[in-house]
N, C-alpha and C positions, 0 to 999 in steps of 0.2 A: 530419251526412252519413256514408255509409258510403265505403268505399275505391275506389280506383280501376281496382278491376277486375271494380266491380260495375255498371257504368252500364247506362244502357237507349237505347241510340238509335231516334228518333223518325222516319223518312226520311216525308218528307213531298211527296207526286204527287199534287197536283192535275190534275184530267184536260184542263181547258179552258185557251187559251193562245191570243192573237189572235198575238204574235207567229209564235208557229211550234208552231200545232195538231197533239195531239198529241205534243209534244215529249217526254213522259217514258216512252211506251213506243215511239216511232223506234227505229229501227236505229244505232246509231255502233256502228263497228268490230264488225260482227258480232254485235251483243249489244242487248236493250230498255235503251235511257238508264239508266231504270232500274235496270237488275242489276247497274249498273258501281257503284253507291252502297251497295248489298244486300250486294258482294261488298267492297267495303273495308269497313262494316260489323263483316261475320260475320271477316275477316281481322285486326280492331283487338285485341288485348290486353285492352283493358280494357272491350269492350262485352259484357256478358250476354247481353242482349237486346235484338233488333233487331225495330221495329214499324212495321207502313205503315201512313199513314193514306190514303187516296183516295177520291174521289168514283168513279174510274173501273173497271171491273169486270177490263178487260187489266191494270193495274196489280195489283190485288189478287188478281189470278188468279195471276202472277207470281211475287210475294211468298210466296202460299200452297204456289207450289210451290218454293219454295227456301225454306221453314222457316222463315218467318218470321209472326211474329201478324200480323195484320189487324185494322184498325178501317175503319171505312164511314163517311167521311166523308159529315155533312147536306147538302145543298143551299145552306142558309146559312151554312157555311162553307166552301163551294166557289167561289163567287164573286169576280168580278174585283178585290174591294174586300174581301173577306174577309182579316184576319190574320194573320201565320204563328203568332203567339204563340196568338190566339186555338184557331189548329188543333191546335197543339202542345198546348193544355190540356188539350182535351176529347178527345186521344189518351192523353194519358198518363194523366188520370181513367180513362178507358176497360180503361185493364192494369191497375188496381189502387192509381196513384199510388204508386208505390215508394220510397223514402230513399235510391236512390243518384244520384251524377251523371247529369243530363242530354244525350244529345249530338243538337242537331236538322242532319239532314240534308239537301239538298235533292235532290229524285229528278233534277234535270237539271244534277248536274252529275258528268256522267262520266270528269273528270281531276283528280285532290288527289293529292297527295303521299300514299307510302306509311306512313309512322309521323305523319300532321298527325292523326289525329283521337285517336292515344294521346296524342301531345304535349300538346292541347288539354284532353283531361282530365285529365293530370298538371299542369298549370298549378296547372287550379280547384281539384284537392284540395292540391296545396302550397302556396300562396299564401293558399287560402283566401277568394280572392275570389268574387263572384257571378255572373261569366261570362267567359267568354275564346272568341274570334273570331278569325278567320282574317284579318290582311291581307294583300293585296296591294304592292310595292315599286309605285310611280309611275314610269312612264317619263316618252315622250316627250309623255306627255299631263297633263304636272305644272302643277298651277295654278298657280305664276309665268307661265307662258305659256297662260293664259285671257284673251281677252280677248272687247268684244264689240263687234260689225258693224251701222250701225245701216242702214235704209232707204235711204240713202244710199250704202252702203258703206263709211263711217267706219270706221278702228279704233280702238280707245278699249281704255285698259288693262281689264281685269274688278273692277279695284280700286285703290286706289293711282292715282298720276299718272303713273307712268313707265311705260311700255311693256315687257312681260316682265322684269319687276322689274332690267330691264337686265343681264340674263343672256343671255347667250347658247350658252352649254356645255351639255351636259347634264351631265356631269359634275362641272358647279359650283353644281347645282339642291340645295338644302336636301332631305334625304330627309322623304317624304311617303307615307303608304300609305292603301289604298281598301281597305273589304271586301269580298272577295271568293266568299265563300258559300261555300266549303271547308268549314268547319265552325262550329258554334255549340257551346261545351258550358258549361253551366250549372245552378247547385243547383235544386233543389225549390222553394227559398223566392223564388228569385228568376223564376222561370215564373211561378208561381202570386199574385206581388206582394206578397208578406210583410216587404219588406227597406228598405219607404217611400223606396223611389225616385220624383224626381218625376213627374207626371204629363204620359204623352208616349208616342206611337209608339213607343220604344224602351227603358220601365221595366220593362221584363222581364227586360232585361240587367242590371238593379239598381241600384246605387252603383259599388261597386268593381269595373270595368270593365278587362280587361286582352285584353292580343291575339301571338299567335305572327304570325311574319311566313312570308311564304311569296314568292316570287321571282317576276317577269315572266312569265303561261306558266305555272305549278304547278299550276295551280288553273281548270276551265275550264267557267263555268256558261253552258249553251245557252238565248239567249232567239232564236235566228236561223238562216236557213239556214247564214248564215257560222261563227256559232260551232260548227252541227253539222258540219260538213264540218275545221274548225281541230281539235276531238275527235277524229274519226274519225282524220284523220292519223296526229295525235300518239298514239294508242293504238296502232293499224297498226305504227308507227316502234317503241313502248315493246316491242311483242308480237313485231316482226323480230330484235331487239336480246335478249332475253330467249331468245329462240329457238335467236340463234346464239351465246349463252354455254352454253346447253345442250351444243349440239351441239361446243362444242371441248370441255368439260369430257368428255364420254361420249367424246371422242377420243382424250383423253389418258388 
C-alpha cells in the first residue's frame, strides 16, 4: 500500500432514505449535507482524490461543481438493503482501483472532528492494519444500563441477573465505544476481501481492525429530523465561534 498522503476518499451518498428522505442534499447550516463531507475530505492532508458515489442527480451535480470525481451508482446498489461495501467496491473499481489507502465517508455525516480523517489514515499506514474506524464514547446509553421491558411492563436486565450491573453512577461505568460513522479507512486488500477475514457483513474491515476514539457529540450522523436540527445547531455555533475568533484577530 502507498503512503498516507495519497488516499482516495469515497463519499457514499445514496438518494433514498426512509428516516429522512433527501437527507444527503438537505440544507444543514446553509449547505447541502453532502457538501460538508466533501469539504472535510478535500481539507484532509491525506486525501489525494475525492470520489462521490450516488444515484441522486442533485448529489452528483453538487460533487461535480466542487471538483470531485463522480460515479453514478446503479439501482442494484442503491436500494435499502444494498451494502456500503458493495457500493464502495463499485466506486473504487470505477475510478481505476488505485493502490493507496481508501477512506469511506458517509454523506449524511456533516459534523466530524477536523483531524479525524487524517488520524484514521495515519493509524492505518503506521500500524499496517486492515482497517481503522471511528468510535464514539458511549454516555448514558451504556450497555450496562440496557434492560428488557416485558409486555406486562416488568423490567429485567438485558444480560445477567443484576439490574444495571448494580452500577448507578455514570463515572463508574467501564469504557464502552460504538461506531459513530465518522470515518472508515482501509486497505484495498481489505475492501476487496483479499485478507481472508471471516465471511460476514463486516468482512471488508479485514482481520486487524483498529479504532480512533471520538467524544460524545463529535460526530453527528443524520438519520432523522432531530439529528438534522442538532447538526445544524452545532455547525452554526462552530461558525459563530470561528467568526468571533477571526474578528478578534483582525482587531488586534
